[in-house]
Every structure is written in structure tokens, then in C-alpha cells.
N, C-alpha and C positions, 0 to 999 in steps of 0.2 A: 504494499500500500504506500502510496506517495503521500508524504506529509504535506499539509497545506503550504502552498507557495513553493513546493519543490517539484522538480521536473524528473521524469523517468527517462533514462537513455533507452531508446528503442533499439531492437536488434537488427536494424537495417539502416542504410545510409540514404541521404537525400542527394540532390544534384551536387555534382562536384565532390562526391564522397564526403559530404558534410554530415555530422551527426544529426539525428532526428530525436526530438524529445516529446513526451506526452505530459500534459498537465491534467492530472485527475487524482482524486482520492478514492475512486471507485474501482477496486480490484476486480469487480465482476462486470465492468463495462466492456463493451465490444472491443475497443482498442487494447485494453489491458489484457484481455483473454487472447486476442490475436498475437500480441507480443509474447505472452507466455507460451503459446503453441509454437511460434516460430523459434523461440529460444530452445524449446524441447527438441525440435527437429534439428537445429544446429548442433546441440550437444550430442544427439544420437549420431549425426553424421561424423562428428569428430571421433566418437568412440569406434565407429566402424573403420574410419581411416587409421586409427591406432592399430587395430587388428591387422589391417591390410599392410601397414608399415612393418609390423613385426614379421609377418610372413615374407614380405619382400626381402627383408634383411637376412632372414634365414635361408632364403633360396639363392643359391649361387648363380642360377641362370637368369636372374633379374637383370635386364639390360639397363644401360645408363639412361636411355630415353624413358623407360618405364619409371626409373627412380626420379628423374627430373619431373615427370608428370605427377608422381606421388608427392614430391616435395611441394610442388605448386598447390596441389589440393590441400596438403597439410597446412601450408601457410595461410590459405583462406580460412580453413577451419580454426586455426589458432587465433586468427584475427576475430572471428565470430565468438569464440569462447572467451577471449579477452574482453570483448564488448559486453558479453553476458555477465562476466565476473565483475567488471567495473560497475555495471548497472545495479547488480544485486548488492555489491558492496556499498554503493552509495545509498541504496534503499535501506539497507540495514543500519547504516550510520545516521540516517535521518529519521528513522522510525521512532515511535514513542517508546522510550526505555521501559515504561510500565508494561508494554506488551511482551517483552522478553523475560520478564520476571516470572 
């Protein structure tokens, strides 16, 4: 939940790769739920890529081109996960301390 007058960093970028923010204190609102769902997909994608990376590293037949493609995908996933972590960390630090007690 976003504290009053606080903005939630959304899990996607706007034009020019600029961050997008949501101003709401309604975690059940459409945009909040959409952001939660997209974050879940992004985290799931990152998890799948970690498994893929482990397999590729264990496979001596993995080509340089395959590794480059995987690194590119991992970079995008890491960017998404970092945005989710930043958003959730910010939400946690701005939430009502009485809620965590």
C-alpha cells in the first residue's frame, strides 16, 4: 500500500525508458493489481532464466552466441527484478510502522 502522498514505482518504463509511478493508497485498485501481476511475471521469468543459465553453464556444448543471448535476457530480467526490489523496498520504508508490528 502506498502511503498518502507517496508514489509507487511501477514495473515498467515510460517513453525514453523513464520510470512510471502510481499515486494511490488502494492496493486493490486496477493499476495496483496490474502492477502486482506484472511484477509476479517478471520474477517468474527471472527464476526461469536462472535455471536456464545454470543448465547452460553446465553444458559444455553451449555456444558463445547462446551464452550472449542468455546474458542479454538475464540483464533484462535483472533490471526488472531490481525495479521490483526498489519499488517494494520503498513501499516498505514508507508504510505505516504500526502495520508491521
